[in-house]
C-alpha positions in Angstrom: -6.1 14.9 -42.1 -3.5 16.0 -44.7 -3.2 15.0 -48.3 0.1 13.7 -49.7 1.4 16.5 -52.1 4.6 14.8 -53.1 3.5 14.9 -56.8 3.1 18.7 -56.6 6.7 19.0 -55.4 7.9 16.6 -58.2 5.9 18.1 -61.1 7.0 21.6 -60.2 10.7 20.8 -59.5 10.4 22.2 -56.0 13.2 20.3 -54.4 15.6 22.3 -56.6 14.2 25.7 -55.9 12.8 25.6 -52.3 15.4 26.3 -49.6 16.8 22.8 -48.6 16.8 23.8 -45.0 12.9 23.8 -45.2 12.5 20.3 -46.7 12.3 18.2 -43.6 9.7 20.5 -42.0 7.5 19.7 -45.0 7.7 15.9 -44.8 6.3 13.0 -42.9 7.8 9.5 -43.5 9.6 10.8 -46.6 6.5 12.2 -48.3 5.6 15.9 -48.7 2.5 17.2 -47.0 3.2 21.0 -46.8 4.1 23.6 -49.4 6.1 26.5 -47.9 5.7 29.9 -49.5 7.3 32.4 -47.1 9.2 32.6 -43.9 11.3 35.0 -41.7 14.4 34.8 -39.5 15.3 35.1 -35.9 18.5 36.7 -34.8 20.2 38.7 -32.0 19.1 42.4 -32.6 21.4 45.0 -31.2 21.8 48.8 -30.9 24.5 49.5 -33.6 25.2 53.0 -32.2 25.9 51.6 -28.7 28.2 48.9 -30.1 30.1 51.6 -32.1 30.4 53.9 -29.1 31.9 51.0 -27.1 34.1 49.7 -29.9 32.2 46.4 -30.0 31.8 44.1 -33.0 28.9 41.7 -33.6 30.1 38.4 -32.1 30.2 35.2 -34.1 31.3 32.8 -31.4 30.0 32.1 -27.9 33.1 33.4 -26.2 32.9 36.6 -28.2 29.3 36.9 -27.2 30.1 36.6 -23.5 32.9 39.2 -24.0 30.4 41.6 -25.5 27.9 41.0 -22.7 30.6 41.7 -20.1 31.7 45.0 -21.8 28.1 46.2 -22.0 27.5 45.4 -18.3 30.7 47.3 -17.4 29.3 50.3 -19.3 26.1 50.2 -17.2 23.9 48.9 -20.0 21.9 45.7 -19.6 23.4 43.4 -22.3 20.2 41.5 -23.1 16.6 42.5 -22.9 13.5 40.3 -23.3 9.9 40.1 -22.1 8.7 36.8 -20.9 5.3 37.7 -19.4 3.7 35.8 -22.3 6.5 33.2 -22.1 7.4 32.5 -25.8 10.4 34.8 -26.0 12.1 32.5 -23.4 11.6 29.6 -25.7 13.8 31.2 -28.3 16.8 30.9 -25.9 16.1 27.2 -25.3 15.7 26.6 -29.1 19.0 28.3 -30.0 21.1 27.0 -27.2 19.9 23.5 -27.8 20.5 23.7 -31.6 23.9 25.3 -31.2 25.0 22.8 -28.6 23.3 19.5 -29.7 22.3 20.2 -33.3 18.9 20.6 -34.9 18.2 16.9 -35.2 18.5 16.4 -31.5 16.3 19.5 -30.9 13.6 18.1 -33.1 13.8 14.7 -31.5 13.4 16.4 -28.2 10.4 18.4 -29.3 8.9 15.2 -30.8 9.1 13.6 -27.4 11.8 11.1 -28.3 14.4 12.4 -25.8 14.1 12.7 -22.0 14.4 16.2 -20.6 16.6 14.7 -18.0 19.2 13.8 -20.7 22.6 15.3 -19.8 22.6 17.1 -23.1 19.5 19.0 -22.2 20.9 19.8 -18.8 24.0 21.3 -20.6 21.7 23.7 -22.4 20.4 25.0 -19.2 23.9 25.3 -17.7 25.0 27.5 -20.6 21.8 29.6 -20.2 22.5 29.8 -16.5 25.9 31.5 -17.1 24.1 34.4 -18.7 21.7 34.7 -15.8 24.3 34.3 -13.1 26.4 37.0 -14.6 23.5 39.4 -14.7 23.5 39.7 -18.5 19.6 39.8 -18.8 17.5 42.7 -17.6 16.2 42.1 -14.1 12.8 40.4 -13.8 12.0 39.8 -17.5 8.7 38.2 -16.5 7.5 41.7 -15.6 7.5 42.7 -19.3 5.8 41.7 -22.4 7.9 41.4 -25.6 7.0 44.9 -26.8 8.1 46.4 -23.4 11.4 44.6 -23.9 11.8 46.5 -27.2 11.1 49.8 -25.4 14.0 49.2 -23.0 16.3 48.7 -26.0 14.9 51.9 -27.7 15.6 53.8 -24.5 19.2 52.7 -24.5 18.8 50.7 -21.2 19.6 47.4 -23.0 21.6 46.6 -26.0 20.6 43.2 -27.5 17.4 41.2 -28.0 16.9 37.7 -29.4 13.8 38.2 -31.5 12.2 37.6 -34.9 12.5 40.0 -37.9 9.1 41.6 -36.9 10.9 43.4 -34.0 11.5 46.3 -36.3 7.8 47.1 -36.6 7.8 47.8 -32.8 10.9 50.0 -32.9 10.6 53.7 -33.7 10.6 53.8 -37.6 12.7 57.1 -37.7 15.4 55.2 -35.8 15.6 52.0 -37.7 19.1 52.9 -38.8 20.4 52.3 -35.2 18.9 48.7 -35.1 20.9 45.9 -36.6 21.2 42.1 -36.1 23.6 39.2 -36.2 23.2 35.4 -36.4 23.0 33.7 -33.0 26.6 32.9 -32.1 28.1 29.5 -33.0 29.1 27.4 -29.9 30.4 24.2 -31.5 31.5 24.7 -35.2 31.1 20.9 -35.7 27.4 21.1 -35.1 25.0 21.7 -38.1 23.5 25.2 -38.0 19.8 25.3 -37.1 17.8 28.5 -37.2 14.3 29.3 -36.0 12.5 30.4 -39.2 8.7 30.2 -38.7 7.2 29.3 -42.1 3.9 30.0 -43.8 2.4 27.9 -46.6 -0.4 25.6 -47.7 -1.8 22.1 -47.0 -4.5 20.2 -48.8 -7.1 18.4 -46.6 -7.0 14.6 -47.0 -10.7 14.7 -47.8 -10.7 17.7 -50.2 -13.7 17.6 -52.5 -11.6 18.8 -55.5 -8.0 17.5 -54.9 -6.8 18.0 -58.5 -7.7 21.7 -58.6 -6.3 22.1 -55.1 -3.0 20.8 -56.4 -3.2 23.0 -59.5 -3.6 26.0 -57.1 -0.5 24.8 -55.1 1.4 24.7 -58.3 0.5 28.4 -58.8 1.5 29.5 -55.3 4.7 27.6 -55.7 5.6 29.5 -58.8 8.1 32.2 -59.2 5.4 34.6 -60.4 3.5 34.2 -57.1 6.8 34.5 -55.2 7.6 37.8 -56.8 4.1 39.1 -56.1 4.4 38.1 -52.5 7.7 40.0 -52.2 6.3 43.1 -53.9 2.8 43.3 -52.3 3.3 41.6 -48.9 6.9 42.5 -48.2 7.8 38.9 -47.4 10.6 36.4 -48.1 9.9 33.6 -50.5 10.8 30.0 -49.7 12.3 29.9 -53.3 16.0 30.3 -53.6 16.0 31.4 -57.3 14.6 34.8 -56.6 17.2 37.6 -57.3 18.3 39.3 -54.0 17.8 42.6 -55.8 14.0 42.2 -55.5 14.3 42.5 -51.7 14.9 45.5 -49.5 18.4 45.8 -48.0 16.9 44.6 -44.7 15.5 41.4 -46.1 18.7 40.9 -48.2 20.8 40.8 -45.1 18.4 38.3 -43.3 18.5 36.0 -46.3 22.3 36.3 -46.9 23.5 36.1 -43.2 20.9 33.9 -41.6 18.5 31.9 -43.7 20.8 30.9 -46.6 23.5 29.7 -44.1 21.2 27.4 -42.2 21.4 23.6 -42.5 18.0 23.2 -40.9 15.1 25.5 -40.0 12.9 24.9 -36.9 9.5 26.4 -36.5 9.9 27.5 -32.8 9.4 25.5 -29.7 5.7 26.0 -29.3 5.0 25.0 -32.9 7.5 22.1 -33.0 6.2 20.2 -29.9 2.9 18.9 -28.6 0.6 21.9 -27.6 0.4 20.7 -23.9 4.2 20.1 -23.8 4.7 23.6 -25.2 2.7 25.0 -22.3 4.6 23.0 -19.7 7.9 23.7 -21.4 7.5 27.4 -21.6 6.4 27.6 -18.0 9.6 25.7 -17.1 11.7 28.1 -19.1 10.3 31.2 -17.4 10.6 29.5 -14.0 14.2 28.7 -14.8 15.0 32.3 -15.7 13.5 33.4 -12.4 15.2 30.6 -10.4 18.3 29.3 -12.3 19.4 27.2 -9.4 16.4 24.9 -9.9 17.6 23.2 -13.1 17.3 19.7 -11.6 13.7 20.1 -10.3 12.5 21.9 -13.5 14.0 19.2 -15.8 12.5 16.4 -13.7 9.1 18.1 -13.8 9.4 18.5 -17.6 10.4 14.9 -18.0 7.3 13.8 -16.0 5.2 15.9 -18.4 6.9 14.5 -21.5 6.2 10.9 -20.4 2.6 11.6 -19.7 1.8 13.8 -22.7 3.5 11.7 -25.3 2.2 8.4 -23.8 -1.3 9.8 -24.4 -0.4 10.6 -28.0 0.8 7.0 -28.6 
């Protein structure tokens, strides 16, 4: 269904200027089929004023993160808010724990259906996640809230941290943006390449396009620096190009680029975009079920494995 646009990449020198962490997401069998234009980061957002009051620093390692969670809990504040009524926020926890423990390549192999959900490495992801649940670091009954309501708990000071995309700020009171900050999801194993969820927008050309040459000329334009600077100015977005001066961005976007996106070895698109649509449905159901019943790891993984075998067998 998609046209090979490797020539567009080559003629416009895009491998040199588009963030290398995005390249693999644009390829199939070594050829380019997608042109990324903009993207955004995910991170752990936190109440800066609460951290300052409790003398807490943004954690960079998993042990530091657990220490921050414990200190917040002792202070009577829920360490982590979320809202999983619509399921996808739970998938972020699976994505990040899997990438931090097993690396982004393993994560993509799993979402491509190449790895069993009963693999011990996948079970280890749930065991790390279970520590947070067993210690009471999440708000009670997150499935009772949608993601906006999870933000409200943070704004009310009832919770201190939220794993969420950069768009969270639009749901936070604008006059209090200064109290909201973020840090990169903590590193668990420093030997593992760093993967980040960075959902990406861009362009394809249909394989049967009636005017493929002009379509490719248009792609050359949207890949240009001129277009990138227009996107930054008019749409307040982040360009996939790395040769754009940071000074063109707001302070908020500069921090996201500097501390998250530019430090990634690989960017994933998010669980429900990276895997088969039906597997995404089953997987996100399993994640929410796990958060409600963390002692059911074995049963949940066996169920997901049965789904994987059936769904990807149909695909083949």
